[in-house]
N, C-alpha and C positions, 0 to 999 in steps of 0.2 A: 803587733805579732812581738812576742817575746822571743828572745831565743837562745840557743845554746850555744857553744862554740868548740871546733874542735875535739872529737869526741868517737871511740870506733863502737861502730854494729856490727852485730851479726844476724842478718834477718836469716827468720827459718821460717818455715810452716806450723813451729808447734813451738810453744817457751820451753827453753833449755837456757839455766844458771849458766854464768860465764865461765864457771870453772869448769862447765864442756865442753866451752870451745875446743873445737878441732883444727890442725893448722891443715887440715884440705877446704875448710870454711872459706866462703869469700866472705873476708871480715871489711868491714868497708869503712875507709876512713873519711867523717864527715866534718867540713869547717865551718857549717853553719847548719841551722834546725830551727822550726819552732818550738818551745815550749810551754805548754797546755797546763795550767793547776785545774785539776779536777776532784772533785770531791768525793770520799771515799768510798761511796758506792757505786760511782761511777767508774771508779781505777779499780774493784773485785771483778765489775764484770769486762772491763773490758781485759784482764790478767786472764781469767779462768773460764771465757766464752770466747766466742765468733760472734762479732759485732761487725753492723750494717751502720754508717754514719750517713749523715743529709749531704746532697748535691751541694746544700750551701754551706754545709761546713768545710765540705771537700775546696772550696773557692778560696776558702780564707787560708788556705795552707799549700795549694798549686806551687809547681816548679819553685819553691820555699826551701828545701834544701837542696845546701848548696855540696859540692863533691869537690875533690880537686880537680886542676884544669877547666875550671867553669862547667863542667857538667852538673844534673841536677837529678834528682830521684821525685819523681813527681808529687804525689802523692803521703808523705810521712809526717811523722812528727814526736815528739818527747810528750808523757804525759805523767802526773807527778800529784798524789795525793798529800804529797809532805811527809810519807813514812816512807814509801813506795815509790821506784820512778820504772818506766820502759819507755818503745818504741813502737810504734804500729805502722805498715804501711796499708794501704788501700789500694782498692783497682779504679776503675773510673765511676762502676756504681755504687760506690762508697764501701766493699764489703772487704772486711778486716783477708787482708790476705798471707801476711806476716808479722813476724813478732819478734821483737832483740831485749832480751838480757843487757845490763850494761856494767862494766867494769868496777869496782869497788867504790872508787875516789871521785868516779862521774858520780855515782848515783847518791852520795856523801854528800857533794856538792849541790848539785840539782836541788834533792832534798833541803836544806839548808837554805838555798836561794828562794824558792818557788816561793816561800811565806812573803817574798815581794812583790805576789804578783797574783791577783782577782783571781779569786775562783771561778772559770768561765763554767756556763750550764751547758750539755752537750746534746743535741738530739741525737738519738742511736737505738736499734732496734738489736734484740737476740737472737742470732738464727740456729746458733744450737749451743755446744758444752765445749770447752776448748778438748782436745787431744790430749789423754791425760797417756803420759808413760811410766809403766808400771820400775822400768827396769834404766837404767843408764843408757846413753847414748853408746859408750865404752862398751858398755853389757853387748848390747844389739848387735855392736859392730864385731865383737869375740866370738859371739854365737855366728853370726852371717859366714865370717871365714871360718870357724873348725865345720859346719856341717857343709860347706861348699868343700870343704879339705877332705873329708871322710867319705862323700858321693864321689868324688873326682877318683880318690881312689880304689873305691870299691868299683866302682865303674869299668875304669883302668886295670881290671883286676891286679893289681901289685898288692898283692896278699901279703908279705911280706913287711911292707912299709904300714900296712894296715894295723897287722900283728907288733910289728913295733912300738906303734899309736896308743895300742892295747895296751900293752905291758906299760907302759912310762903310764899311763891312766890309771890302772886301775892296781896295778900289781898282781897280774896273773895274768893265765893265756887260758884263752877256749879252742876249741878243736871248729866249731862252727863260724867258720867266715860270717854267714846272716847275722848269728847273733849276739858278736862283737861288733858288727856297724849298726845294731840295733838298739846295742847297749849305750852305746856314744853319743847315735842322734837323742835317745830317747834321753839321756843326762843334760841333757841340751834345754830340753821343758822344764829348769827348776833350775834355781837360783847361780850363779857360777861361783865356783870355789877359787882356792887358790891353785891348784891344780890346772882346771878349766886355763886358768894364766898361763899358767909353766907347756902347755901343750903348743897354748897356741902361738908363747915366743917360741918354741921349738921349732913351729909349723914360720916361721916366718925366717927365723935361723936359716932352715933349711935352704928357702927361696936365696938369700942373701949370699951363699956360699956356691949357688949352680954360678 
């Protein structure tokens, strides 16, 4: 078994690029992890689909991923086709449950090193398509905060605050409170602009000043 050492991973239930990692994520510093060279077709399926590997493969990587303080992840490994790399975590049945991208330096190092390792054929089946996020994690987070704040203000009947946000957002005021609330919520159904991010920062600032 070949290994890669000293790597930072961020396992999520769907793949996200390293530049979308969030400070609230549970990053894992891995001291040692199995490294497996796969062909391009296998890598594409591991990246873009939800896969299930065999119990026989699981035994080859079982408890081989070492964390700090002599702790271990049960079924995880790095996979590379020489051009791209990712880490996968499997459950006891061989079903992929989490993915992690790699920071750029580690990916480049692995893709260079992997050519010294023979390609391994892995038996697997495709269970489902990978969840495709049409928005970045940051956009999802901002929309969630804005929606929750609008509904909270409306339900608490803080209409002056609602009017203030609406004025900052749309540069106008309406007499109809319900219409203002609906307009703001409907705006969140489309792609975010600088204005929505500005309102998000305004809301964060209001809580910081409490």
